[in-house]
C-alpha positions as CSV (number, residue, x, y, z in Angstrom):
1,M,-7.7,-8.9,-19.7
2,N,-4.6,-9.7,-17.8
3,C,-4.6,-13.5,-17.2
4,E,-1.5,-13.3,-15.1
5,F,-3.6,-13.0,-11.9
6,K,-6.0,-15.8,-12.5
7,D,-6.2,-17.9,-9.3
8,K,-3.5,-15.7,-7.6
9,V,-4.1,-14.8,-4.0
10,V,-3.8,-11.0,-3.7
11,V,-3.9,-9.5,-0.2
12,I,-4.6,-5.8,0.2
13,T,-4.0,-4.4,3.7
14,G,-5.3,-1.2,5.1
15,F,-8.3,-1.7,2.8
16,G,-11.1,0.9,2.5
17,D,-9.9,4.0,0.7
18,A,-10.8,4.6,-2.9
19,S,-7.4,3.6,-4.2
20,S,-7.5,0.2,-2.4
21,R,-11.0,-0.4,-3.7
22,E,-9.9,0.3,-7.3
23,M,-7.0,-2.0,-6.9
24,A,-9.3,-4.8,-5.7
25,R,-11.6,-4.2,-8.7
26,H,-8.6,-4.5,-11.0
27,F,-7.5,-7.8,-9.6
28,L,-11.1,-9.2,-9.4
29,A,-11.5,-8.4,-13.1
30,A,-8.3,-10.4,-13.7
31,D,-9.8,-13.4,-11.9
32,A,-7.6,-13.1,-8.8
33,D,-8.7,-14.3,-5.4
34,V,-8.8,-11.0,-3.5
35,V,-8.4,-10.7,0.3
36,A,-9.3,-7.4,1.9
37,C,-7.7,-6.8,5.3
38,C,-10.0,-4.4,7.1
39,A,-9.5,-2.4,10.2
40,T,-12.9,-0.8,10.3
41,E,-16.6,-1.7,9.8
42,N,-16.8,0.8,6.9
43,A,-13.9,-1.0,5.1
44,Q,-15.7,-4.4,5.6
45,V,-18.8,-3.0,4.0
46,A,-16.8,-1.5,1.1
47,A,-15.2,-4.9,0.5
48,W,-18.5,-6.8,0.5
49,E,-20.1,-4.2,-1.8
50,L,-17.3,-4.8,-4.4
51,S,-18.0,-8.6,-4.7
52,P,-19.3,-11.4,-2.6
53,T,-16.1,-13.3,-3.6
54,V,-13.8,-10.9,-1.7
55,H,-12.5,-12.6,1.4
56,V,-12.8,-10.1,4.2
57,V,-10.3,-10.5,7.1
58,N,-10.4,-8.2,10.1
59,Y,-7.5,-6.9,12.1
60,E,-6.9,-4.4,14.9
61,P,-4.4,-1.7,14.1
62,G,-1.6,-1.5,16.6
63,R,-1.9,-5.1,17.9
64,D,0.7,-7.5,16.5
65,E,-1.3,-10.6,17.5
66,S,-4.1,-9.4,15.3
67,I,-1.9,-9.3,12.2
68,V,-0.6,-12.7,13.0
69,E,-4.2,-14.0,13.3
70,A,-5.2,-12.3,10.1
71,V,-2.5,-13.9,8.0
72,A,-3.1,-17.3,9.6
73,Q,-6.8,-17.0,8.5
74,I,-5.7,-16.2,4.9
75,I,-3.3,-19.2,4.8
76,E,-5.9,-21.5,6.3
77,R,-8.4,-20.7,3.6
78,H,-6.1,-20.1,0.5
79,E,-3.0,-22.0,1.5
80,K,-0.7,-19.3,-0.1
81,I,-0.2,-15.6,-0.7
82,D,1.0,-14.6,-4.1
83,V,0.8,-10.8,-3.8
84,L,0.8,-8.5,-0.8
85,V,-0.4,-4.9,-1.5
86,N,0.9,-3.4,1.7
87,N,-1.2,-0.3,2.3
88,A,-1.6,1.9,5.4
89,V,-3.7,5.0,5.8
90,D,-2.0,8.4,6.5
91,S,-2.9,10.4,9.5
92,V,-3.8,14.1,9.1
93,G,-0.2,15.1,9.9
94,R,1.3,17.0,12.8
95,T,3.8,19.7,13.3
96,L,6.8,19.5,15.8
97,A,4.8,21.6,18.3
98,E,1.9,19.2,18.1
99,L,4.0,16.1,18.6
100,D,5.6,14.4,21.6
101,K,7.4,11.1,21.9
102,R,4.3,9.1,22.7
103,S,2.2,10.5,19.8
104,L,5.1,9.9,17.4
105,A,5.4,6.3,18.6
106,I,1.7,5.8,18.0
107,A,1.9,7.1,14.5
108,L,4.9,4.8,13.8
109,D,3.0,1.8,15.1
110,L,-0.1,2.5,13.0
111,T,1.8,3.1,9.7
112,I,5.3,1.5,9.3
113,G,4.6,-0.9,12.3
114,E,1.5,-2.2,10.6
115,Q,3.2,-2.6,7.2
116,F,6.2,-4.3,8.8
117,G,3.9,-6.6,10.7
118,F,2.3,-7.8,7.4
119,V,5.5,-8.4,5.6
120,R,7.0,-10.2,8.6
121,E,4.1,-12.7,8.5
122,V,3.6,-13.0,4.8
123,I,7.2,-13.3,3.5
124,P,7.8,-16.8,5.1
125,H,4.9,-18.2,3.1
126,M,6.2,-16.6,-0.1
127,K,9.6,-18.1,0.5
128,R,8.0,-21.6,0.8
129,G,6.3,-21.0,-2.5
130,G,9.5,-19.9,-4.2
131,T,8.0,-16.6,-5.5
132,G,6.0,-13.6,-4.4
133,R,5.3,-9.9,-5.0
134,V,5.2,-7.2,-2.3
135,V,4.0,-3.8,-3.3
136,N,4.4,-1.2,-0.5
137,I,2.1,1.8,-0.8
138,N,3.7,5.1,0.3
139,T,2.7,8.7,0.0
140,M,4.5,12.0,-0.9
141,S,4.7,12.7,2.9
142,Y,8.0,10.7,3.0
143,L,9.7,13.5,1.0
144,G,9.1,15.9,3.9
145,L,6.1,18.2,3.7
146,P,5.3,21.2,6.0
147,G,3.0,20.2,8.9
148,H,3.5,16.5,8.3
149,L,6.5,15.8,10.5
150,D,5.1,12.6,11.9
151,M,4.2,11.2,8.5
152,A,7.7,12.2,7.1
153,V,9.3,10.1,9.8
154,C,6.9,7.1,9.3
155,R,6.9,7.2,5.6
156,S,10.6,7.6,5.1
157,A,11.0,4.5,7.3
158,L,9.0,2.6,4.7
159,F,11.3,3.8,2.0
160,G,14.2,2.2,3.9
161,M,12.3,-1.0,4.7
162,N,11.4,-1.4,1.0
163,R,15.0,-1.3,-0.2
164,S,16.4,-3.5,2.6
165,L,13.7,-6.1,2.3
166,A,14.1,-6.2,-1.5
167,L,17.8,-7.1,-1.1
168,E,17.1,-9.7,1.6
169,V,14.5,-11.7,-0.4
170,A,15.5,-11.2,-4.0
171,A,17.2,-14.6,-4.2
172,D,14.0,-16.2,-3.0
173,G,12.2,-15.0,-6.1
174,I,10.3,-12.3,-4.2
175,M,10.2,-8.9,-5.7
176,V,9.6,-6.0,-3.4
177,N,8.7,-2.5,-4.7
178,M,7.1,0.7,-3.6
179,V,4.4,2.8,-5.3
180,V,4.1,6.4,-4.0
181,K,0.7,8.0,-4.2
182,G,0.5,11.6,-5.3
183,E,-2.5,13.9,-5.1
184,L,-5.6,12.0,-6.2
185,E,-9.0,13.5,-6.9
186,E,-10.5,11.4,-4.2
187,A,-8.7,13.5,-1.5
188,F,-10.3,16.9,-2.4
189,D,-13.8,17.9,-1.6
190,T,-14.0,21.3,-3.3
191,E,-13.2,22.7,-6.7
192,E,-11.2,25.5,-5.1
193,A,-8.9,22.9,-3.3
194,R,-8.5,20.9,-6.5
195,S,-7.5,24.0,-8.6
196,K,-5.0,25.1,-6.0
197,V,-3.2,21.7,-6.0
198,V,-3.4,21.2,-9.8
199,K,-1.2,24.4,-10.2
200,T,1.6,22.6,-8.4
201,I,1.5,19.5,-10.6
202,P,3.5,19.4,-13.9
203,A,0.8,17.3,-15.6
204,Q,-1.8,20.0,-14.6
205,R,-4.3,17.5,-13.3
206,L,-5.0,15.4,-10.3
207,G,-4.5,11.6,-10.4
208,Q,-7.2,9.0,-10.6
209,V,-7.5,5.9,-8.5
210,Q,-7.0,3.9,-11.8
211,D,-3.6,5.4,-12.1
212,M,-2.6,3.8,-8.8
213,A,-4.2,0.5,-9.7
214,H,-2.3,0.2,-13.0
215,A,1.0,0.9,-11.3
216,V,0.4,-1.6,-8.6
217,A,-0.7,-4.3,-11.1
218,F,2.6,-3.9,-13.0
219,F,4.7,-4.6,-9.8
220,A,2.3,-7.4,-8.7
221,A,2.6,-9.3,-12.0
222,E,4.5,-12.6,-12.1
223,S,6.2,-11.4,-15.3
224,T,7.8,-8.5,-13.4
225,K,10.5,-10.8,-12.2
226,Y,13.7,-8.6,-12.6
227,V,12.5,-5.4,-10.9
228,T,12.9,-5.1,-7.2
229,G,13.8,-2.4,-4.6
230,Q,12.4,0.3,-6.8
231,T,10.3,3.4,-6.0
232,F,7.6,4.4,-8.5
233,F,5.8,7.7,-8.3
234,V,2.2,8.2,-9.4
235,C,2.2,12.0,-9.0
236,G,2.0,13.7,-12.4
237,G,5.7,14.7,-12.2
238,K,5.5,16.5,-8.9
239,S,8.2,14.3,-7.3
240,V,10.8,15.6,-9.8
241,H,11.1,18.7,-7.7
242,F,12.3,16.7,-4.7
243,S,15.9,15.5,-4.3
244,M,14.8,12.4,-2.4
245,S,12.5,11.1,-5.2
246,V,14.6,8.0,-6.0
């Protein structure tokens, strides 16, 4: 059992999908104080079902004041934030023909806007503590996939934010890294769909939510103190085929 997280306050934003739930289980098993930032009632229920010790904080996507209030609640109760797992849920993806300026702006606000909002509010508290870990969660969409123009724009913005922020706060003892989620089994409903995708993955299998949790835990650990600004793919080798996978 990893004792590095004992009594650490770990905040997971965009909580609710299978990956974020598994991350929470991992940190709970390591005696961390887990905070689930939830934007839906289903996410709240999922957090409560994990453990009664999970601190559930609600926020409203697209509303800056809501994120400010959520972080204020966390600090009021825990007095610190050691780890921010900065998650946001992808949309279904849209083509150029399906997008206009307004719909792209909405997509940006609900993804990179949300993740920016949380780091903006959390980083000052980490600076006061003299240490911190930010793990930004991204998806393969940032590499540019057909039919996902909006997500390519949003997710590539996170790639830039991750690097720039890492350089800005490294001297404060805050490590900022990014974990990119490949195709996980949770995302596919049929065996036919799974088999089709597996053929495109060098490892010849879909990922598991545990694969994401282990990667996030590495970057979240206090002992990971000389690694920052990095991008780590949990994708079975598929990212090797893309020139932007750095």
